[in-house]
C-alpha positions as CSV (number, residue, x, y, z in Angstrom):
1,M,-5.1,3.7,11.3
2,W,-4.7,5.4,8.4
3,S,-7.5,5.2,6.0
4,C,-7.7,5.7,2.1
5,R,-9.8,4.9,-0.6
6,I,-6.8,2.0,-1.3
7,L,-7.1,-1.5,0.2
8,A,-4.7,-1.1,2.8
9,A,-6.4,1.3,4.3
10,L,-2.9,3.7,4.8
11,A,-3.6,7.1,4.3
12,W,-4.0,9.2,7.8
13,V,-6.9,13.0,6.2
14,L,-5.7,18.6,9.4
15,T,-8.7,20.8,8.9
16,G,-8.3,24.2,11.3
17,C,-6.0,24.5,13.9
18,G,-3.9,26.7,12.2
19,W,-1.8,24.3,9.3
20,E,-1.3,25.0,6.2
21,A,-3.8,23.1,3.9
22,D,-2.2,20.2,1.8
23,D,-2.6,21.7,-1.9
24,E,-0.4,19.1,-3.8
25,R,-2.1,15.8,-2.8
26,V,-0.5,12.8,-5.0
27,T,-2.5,9.9,-6.3
28,C,-2.4,7.7,-9.6
29,R,-1.8,9.5,-12.8
30,A,-5.8,11.1,-13.8
31,E,-6.0,9.4,-16.6
32,I,-4.7,5.7,-16.8
33,P,-4.6,4.6,-20.2
34,E,-5.7,0.3,-19.3
35,D,-7.0,-0.1,-15.7
36,T,-6.0,-4.5,-16.1
37,S,-6.9,-5.2,-12.9
38,G,-10.8,-6.0,-12.1
39,I,-12.2,-4.8,-8.8
40,F,-8.5,-3.7,-7.0
41,G,-7.8,-1.3,-9.9
42,D,-4.2,-0.8,-10.6
43,C,-3.9,2.1,-9.2
44,E,-4.0,0.6,-5.9
45,S,-1.9,-2.2,-6.6
46,A,0.7,0.6,-7.5
47,L,0.0,2.1,-4.0
48,Q,1.0,-0.6,-2.4
49,L,4.1,-1.6,-4.1
50,A,5.0,1.6,-3.5
51,V,4.7,1.6,0.4
52,R,6.8,-1.3,0.4
53,T,9.5,0.4,-1.1
54,S,9.5,3.4,0.4
55,A,12.1,5.7,2.5
56,G,10.0,8.3,3.2
57,L,6.8,8.9,5.6
58,V,4.5,10.0,2.7
59,L,4.6,8.5,-0.9
60,T,5.6,11.2,-3.6
61,Q,4.0,11.1,-6.7
62,E,7.4,10.2,-8.2
63,E,7.0,7.2,-6.3
64,I,3.4,6.5,-7.8
65,D,4.1,7.1,-11.0
66,W,7.2,4.9,-11.3
67,H,5.7,2.0,-9.6
68,L,2.2,2.1,-11.9
69,D,4.6,2.1,-14.9
70,L,6.5,-0.8,-13.5
71,Y,3.3,-2.6,-12.3
72,Q,1.2,-2.3,-16.1
73,R,4.5,-2.4,-18.2
74,G,5.1,-5.4,-16.4
75,Y,1.8,-7.8,-17.1
76,D,2.4,-7.2,-21.2
77,A,5.0,-10.1,-21.0
78,L,1.9,-12.4,-19.6
79,R,-0.8,-10.6,-21.8
80,G,-1.0,-14.0,-23.8
81,T,-1.1,-16.3,-20.4
82,L,-3.6,-14.5,-18.2
83,G,-6.8,-12.1,-18.8
84,R,-5.7,-9.6,-15.8
85,P,-2.6,-9.1,-13.9
86,P,-2.5,-10.2,-9.6
87,A,-3.2,-8.1,-7.7
88,A,-0.5,-6.5,-5.1
89,M,-1.8,-7.4,-1.8
90,N,-1.8,-5.6,1.1
91,W,1.7,-5.2,3.9
92,Y,1.0,-2.5,6.0
93,E,-2.2,-1.3,7.5
94,G,-2.7,1.8,9.3
95,M,-1.6,2.2,12.8
96,D,-3.6,2.7,16.2
97,V,-1.9,4.5,18.6
98,W,-2.8,4.0,22.4
99,T,-2.2,6.4,25.0
100,E,-2.8,8.1,28.8
101,R,-0.5,10.7,28.4
102,A,-2.6,13.7,29.8
103,D,-1.2,16.4,27.3
104,V,-1.9,14.4,24.6
105,V,-4.8,12.9,25.3
106,A,-6.5,16.5,25.8
107,A,-5.9,17.5,22.4
108,W,-6.8,14.4,20.6
109,S,-9.9,14.4,22.4
110,Q,-11.5,17.8,21.7
111,G,-10.9,17.7,17.6
112,M,-7.5,18.8,17.9
113,V,-4.5,17.8,15.9
114,E,-1.2,19.7,17.4
115,T,-0.6,18.4,21.0
116,G,2.1,20.8,22.1
117,V,4.6,17.8,22.3
118,P,7.2,19.1,19.9
119,E,8.2,16.1,18.7
120,L,5.4,14.4,18.1
121,D,3.2,17.7,16.2
122,D,6.6,17.6,13.7
123,I,5.1,13.8,12.8
124,L,1.9,14.7,11.9
125,R,2.9,17.2,10.1
126,A,5.3,15.7,7.7
127,T,2.5,13.3,7.6
128,Y,0.0,16.3,6.4
129,V,-2.8,14.5,9.5
130,R,-6.1,16.3,9.3
131,K,-8.0,14.8,11.6
132,V,-7.6,12.3,14.6
133,V,-10.2,10.2,15.7
134,T,-11.0,9.3,19.0
135,H,-12.1,5.8,20.0
136,F,-13.5,3.7,23.5
137,G,-13.6,7.0,26.1
138,G,-11.1,8.2,25.0
139,S,-7.4,6.2,24.8
140,Y,-7.5,5.0,21.1
141,F,-6.9,7.3,18.7
142,T,-6.7,6.6,14.6
143,F,-5.7,9.6,12.3
144,E,-7.1,10.8,8.3
145,S,-4.4,12.2,6.2
146,S,-4.5,14.0,2.9
147,R,-1.3,11.5,1.4
148,V,-0.8,7.8,1.4
149,V,1.2,7.1,4.7
150,V,4.2,5.0,4.4
151,T,3.4,3.1,8.0
152,K,6.4,0.9,8.4
153,N,8.7,3.7,8.3
154,V,6.2,5.7,10.8
155,A,5.6,3.7,13.6
156,P,9.3,3.5,14.8
157,L,8.9,7.1,15.1
158,L,5.8,7.6,16.7
159,A,7.1,4.4,19.4
160,T,10.3,7.2,20.3
161,I,7.7,9.4,22.2
162,P,7.1,8.3,25.5
163,G,3.5,7.7,26.9
164,L,2.7,6.7,22.7
165,D,1.4,2.8,22.4
166,I,1.6,1.8,18.8
167,S,0.6,-1.0,16.9
168,D,2.5,-2.8,14.3
169,P,1.3,-2.1,10.9
170,Y,2.7,-4.9,9.3
171,V,-0.3,-7.2,8.5
172,R,0.8,-9.6,5.8
173,L,-0.7,-13.0,5.8
174,P,0.5,-16.3,5.2
175,D,-0.8,-16.9,2.4
176,Y,-2.4,-14.9,-0.5
177,Q,-5.0,-16.0,-3.6
178,Q,-2.6,-13.6,-5.3
179,D,0.0,-11.0,-5.1
180,V,3.0,-9.2,-6.3
181,V,6.4,-8.5,-5.0
182,I,9.2,-6.1,-7.0
183,E,12.9,-8.2,-6.8
184,P,16.1,-6.1,-7.9
185,P,17.2,-5.9,-11.5
186,Q,18.9,-8.7,-12.5
187,D,20.8,-7.2,-14.6
188,A,22.2,-3.6,-15.9
189,S,19.7,-3.2,-18.4
190,Q,16.7,-3.9,-16.2
191,L,15.0,-1.3,-13.9
192,A,13.7,-4.2,-12.2
193,A,12.1,-7.7,-11.5
194,I,8.5,-8.1,-10.9
195,V,6.9,-11.7,-9.8
196,Y,3.0,-12.1,-10.3
197,S,2.0,-15.4,-8.0
198,I,-1.5,-16.9,-7.9
199,G,-3.2,-18.6,-5.5
200,W,-5.5,-21.2,-5.2
201,G,-7.8,-23.5,-2.5
202,D,-8.8,-22.3,0.6
203,C,-6.0,-19.6,1.1
204,F,-7.9,-18.0,3.9
205,V,-6.1,-20.6,5.8
206,A,-3.8,-22.0,3.4
207,C,-3.7,-22.3,-0.7
208,S,-3.2,-25.6,-1.6
209,G,-1.3,-24.6,-4.7
210,H,0.9,-21.5,-6.4
211,H,2.0,-20.4,-9.6
212,H,5.0,-17.5,-10.1
213,W,5.8,-15.9,-12.8
214,R,8.8,-13.2,-13.0
215,V,9.3,-10.3,-15.7
216,G,12.4,-8.6,-16.5
217,V,11.3,-4.7,-17.2
218,T,13.5,-2.6,-18.7
219,A,13.2,0.9,-19.9
220,D,11.5,-0.2,-23.5
221,A,10.5,-3.9,-22.8
222,A,8.7,-6.5,-20.5
223,S,10.2,-10.1,-21.2
224,L,9.2,-13.3,-19.1
225,L,12.1,-15.0,-17.5
226,D,11.0,-17.2,-16.0
227,D,7.5,-19.0,-14.4
228,W,7.5,-22.0,-12.0
229,G,5.3,-23.5,-9.2
230,D,2.0,-26.3,-9.0
231,P,0.7,-27.2,-12.7
232,I,-2.6,-24.8,-12.7
233,P,-5.5,-26.4,-12.3
234,A,-7.9,-26.0,-15.6
235,D,-10.5,-24.4,-13.5
236,V,-8.1,-21.4,-12.2
237,L,-6.1,-20.7,-15.6
238,E,-9.7,-20.4,-16.8
239,Y,-10.7,-18.0,-14.2
240,W,-7.3,-15.6,-14.3
241,Q,-7.5,-15.8,-18.2
242,Q,-11.1,-13.6,-18.0
243,P,-10.6,-10.2,-18.9
244,P,-11.0,-7.9,-15.5
245,V,-14.4,-7.0,-13.8
246,R,-15.4,-3.1,-15.1
247,R,-15.9,-0.9,-11.8
């Protein structure tokens, strides 16, 4: 599993082994003017959104900044309705690797990252792996990285290496109490459309109701395009009208 501070636990953390240190770590901008989403944080939502759409193996600074800007500016159109934006939830988690391949187990069980298997080492290097953690007697491994790893793109590459059994990183739940989804722009003036959603009831089983807002974001403005769903109960609306809980 790749672990990170964000809700998703997405990042894989290379010490020693002769590998170059990662001196260009990427994260959300150091100065976030307003952290609107409370306990989850705008940064965590931006990372979640970027991971879903990225075609790379690790997130770039440009991807993170673009999604953070989109998430925050989209909420501008909802400030009169919601006291904070819904958070983007985790659709992908870290990947577990099971293997009894002798050359790989020998390296990883001794705390080494580099295995001597060129195609595997290339992937670990490209994803800035700094540490391999051994579990359950030496056949189950997880990873730590200094970058946010796009596990949905890495899993198919690892799965091509003989002797490795890779878990599916896709963990999107059938229902959420809140989520955010980016859609393609509806016209040439938009950067994207972004849908903010809330649910209520026992969402661990199945929410009893949902409401959604679609916002169009252009280079200089955000506007509500439409909203739909179930009528929002008074207590749920009161909850969402409260300002964020500062961390």
